[in-house]
N, C-alpha and C positions, 0 to 999 in steps of 0.2 A: 504494500500500500504506500501511496505517496500523499503527503499532506501539503497543501499549498495555502499560504497566507499572504493576502494582498494588503497593500497600503497605498494611500494616495487617493486621488479622486476628489470630487467636490464640485463647487459652482464657480464658473469663470465666464467672463464676457467673451464674445466672439473676437477672434484675433489673439486671444491670450494663450497661455501655455499651462500644461499640467504634466506631472510625472507620476507614473504608476510603478510600484515595485512589488515583487512577488518573491517569496522565499520558499524553497522546497525542503521537506524533511521526510524521514521515514526510509523507505526502500528506494533510495535515489541512485544507486550504483549503476543502474542500466538505463537511466534517462538519456535519450538521444536527441530530444527536441523539446523546447519550451517556447511559449509565446502567449499571445493575447487574442481573445475573441470578444465580440460584443453582441448584445441582444437588446433591441428596443422593444417596447410593448407592442404586441401583435405581430412581431416579425420573427423570422428565424435567426438563430444564432449564426454569426458570420465571422470568418477569419479576419483579423486585423493585421497581425504580423507575427511571424515565428522565426526562430533561429535554431539551427542545428548545433550539435556540439562542435562541428567543424567550422561554424561561422556562416553557413549558407542561410540567407534570409529570404523570406517570402512576405510580400506586402499586398494588401488589398489595393486595387487601383485608386480607390477613393481617398486613401491616406498617403500614398506614395509621395515623397517629397516633403511631407509635413510631419510624419511620425517616424521615430527611429527606435528600433528594438535593439537591446543590448543584453549580454549575458556575462555573468561571472561564473565560470564552470567550477572554480574552486569553492565558491561560496554557495553554489546552487541557487543562484538568483537570476531573475530576468526583469528588466525594466522596460518601460515604454515611455519615451519622451514625446509628448504631443504638443506641437506648435501650430500656430495659425488655426486654432480651433474654430469650428463652424457649428451653428446650431444643429445641423444634421449629424454631428458627432455625439450628440446627447444619447446616452445609452448606459446600460449596465455592462461593465467590462469584467471579463473573466480571465484569470490566469489559467493556462493549461500546460500539461506536461505529458509527454509520450515516452513510454519505455520500449526499448527495442525488442523485449521478449513478450510484449502484450500488444493486442490490437486496439485496446481502448485508450481513451484520454482521461487523465485525471483533471479535476476542476477545482479552482478556488471558490470561495463563497460569493464572489462578485463585489464590485465596488461601483458606485454610481458616479457618472460624469455628466454634468449638466452645463450646457453652453447657452448662455442667454444672448439674444440678438440686440 
């Protein structure tokens, strides 16, 4: 089992910045990828950004150039720096981790990001 604890989030005006952080604990030895997803009310959960152990990144088209995902493999953490935030970025953001020996994703509890116009 992997436990994920998120920090950050909150209310910000459009054009502002926020930083989300997530720390993994538990059976972390086979984690091969960590990242962030988001889910707005009435919508499906969607990928925001992920990073593999080797540093390969994936970004949603809607956040590319504005958001940056980073990891500290030694500390088992993943951060999401969000710049130039837009009202449409308002959502619950979830940290996720994938282990190479499992097909499922592990999820954090979620943190709310609200961007006012």
